[in-house]
C-alpha positions in Angstrom: 66.7 111.7 126.6 69.3 109.0 126.4 71.6 108.2 129.3 74.7 106.3 128.2 76.3 105.0 131.4 79.3 103.8 129.4 80.1 107.5 128.8 79.7 108.6 132.4 82.5 108.5 135.0 82.5 105.5 137.3 82.7 106.4 140.9 84.1 104.0 143.5 82.5 104.4 146.9 84.2 102.4 149.6 82.0 101.0 152.4 78.9 102.9 151.1 76.4 103.5 153.9 78.6 101.2 156.1 78.6 98.3 153.6 81.4 95.9 152.8 84.1 96.5 150.1 83.3 98.9 147.3 80.2 100.1 145.5 80.9 101.1 141.8 78.4 103.4 140.2 77.9 105.4 137.0 75.3 108.0 137.7 73.1 110.6 136.1 71.7 113.3 138.5 69.3 116.1 137.9 66.8 118.1 140.0 64.3 115.2 140.0 66.1 111.9 140.1 69.4 110.0 140.7 69.6 107.3 138.0 72.4 104.8 138.2 74.0 101.6 137.1 75.7 100.0 140.0 78.1 97.1 140.5 79.0 95.1 143.6 81.8 92.5 143.5 81.2 89.2 145.3 80.9 89.9 149.1 80.4 93.6 148.6 77.3 95.4 149.9 75.5 98.7 150.3 74.9 99.2 154.0 71.5 99.4 155.7 69.9 102.8 155.3 66.4 104.3 155.6 64.7 106.3 152.8 63.3 109.1 155.0 62.3 111.5 152.2 62.3 109.4 149.1 62.1 105.9 147.7 64.3 103.6 145.6 63.7 101.2 142.8 66.5 98.6 142.1 66.3 96.4 139.0 68.8 93.5 138.9 70.5 93.2 135.6 73.1 90.5 136.3 74.1 88.3 139.3 72.4 87.4 142.5 72.2 88.8 146.0 70.2 89.4 149.1 68.2 92.5 150.1 67.8 93.1 153.8 64.5 94.9 153.9 63.2 96.4 157.2 63.2 93.3 159.4 63.2 90.7 156.6 65.3 89.3 153.8 64.6 88.9 150.1 66.7 87.0 147.4 67.2 88.9 144.2 68.6 87.8 140.8 68.7 89.1 137.2 65.2 90.1 136.1 63.8 90.9 139.6 63.0 94.4 140.9 63.2 95.5 144.5 61.2 98.5 145.7 62.0 100.4 148.9 59.2 102.9 149.6 59.6 106.1 151.6 60.0 105.4 155.3 61.6 101.9 154.9 65.1 100.6 155.2 67.1 98.3 153.0 70.6 97.0 152.2 71.9 95.2 149.1 74.5 92.4 149.4 76.2 90.4 146.6 76.0 86.9 147.8 76.9 85.3 144.5 80.2 84.3 142.9 79.8 86.9 140.0 79.4 90.6 139.9 76.0 92.0 140.9 74.9 94.6 138.4 71.8 96.7 138.8 69.9 99.8 137.7 68.5 102.1 140.3 66.3 105.2 140.5 66.1 107.4 143.5 63.9 110.5 143.4 65.7 113.6 144.6 63.8 115.3 147.5 
């Protein structure tokens, strides 16, 4: 199955999970997974949230940023993958000067 994100509607989610600015996403959703390509402008973020019933995998395609993870902090850039297991909390922040583009998969529970 091919998912062509360029042919899916882009959603603009202001202050997603309490984050800064807007989170832009093109998403495919079925009974098993939410699969998305997301974008954060410089200074934008996805707010801290806990994955109570599922996990999340985020692969950075372009740009750089910071992941707040539980009590720590991780730098991310193109080519790196962040994994947030079930029961853990994280946030994604674009700390760079260019757009942060990523691919994410969240199992639907």
